[in-house]
C-alpha positions, 0 to 999 in steps of 0.5 A: 500500500502506498501513500500517507494517511492521517491518524483519523483516516487510519482509524476509519479504515480500522473501524471498517475492518472490524465492522467487516469482521463482525458481519463476516463472523455473524453470517458464518454463525447463521450459516453454520450447522455445527453448534460449536462452530456457530458459537465460535463465530458468535464469540468472534463477532462479539470480539470484533464489536468490542474492538470496533467500540474501542476504535470508535472511542479512540477516533473521538479522542483523535477527532477532538483536536481536528476541526477539518475531519468532516471530509472523512464521512464524505461518500467518495472518501468512504468509498475510497477507504472501502476499496483499499481494505475490501479484500485485505483482511477477510475473504469474500463470504462466498470464497471457497475457504470461507465456505469450507470454514462454515462447519470445520472449527479448525478451518474457522480458527485458522481463518480467524488467525489469518485475518488477525495476522493480515490486519497486523501486516496491513497496519505495519504497511501503513507505518512505513509511509506515515509518522507522528500521531498516525504511527501512534494510532497504528501501533495501538491497532497492532497491539489490539490485533496481537491481543486478538491473536492471544484470545484466538489462542484460547479459542484454539485450546477450547475448540480446536481438534473437536 
């Protein structure tokens, strides 16, 4: 990914990633037939919602000092951010790997772990092209994603190899 983004732009993209994750996991929870897989996807969706709320609070903190941030909510700008992250972290719902994960808990966990790792890579790429408050914001996001990976490790112990 090329280009510089300010901290608020990074937060908006991160919030969209979390929102996409929640939708992805909820759709998989609805479609899964296995009770354990269904429960896992619901828990992962709840985690994504929690992360979204944290990012929303951080966005408000950052926005407090910015008077010219309204452009972020312009339809064209939002569309641009969506195009940047559309396939960055979560696979399309109708992809082979996504469908295979519906009733295979190990595949579901691997998909979730990969999504968190991909998010970390996405944010690290942003660090390479930015500085200041943006780097601070991205480092906080990377820390959140690492915590997500640790939580997934607990899920793997709880659900894995069933």
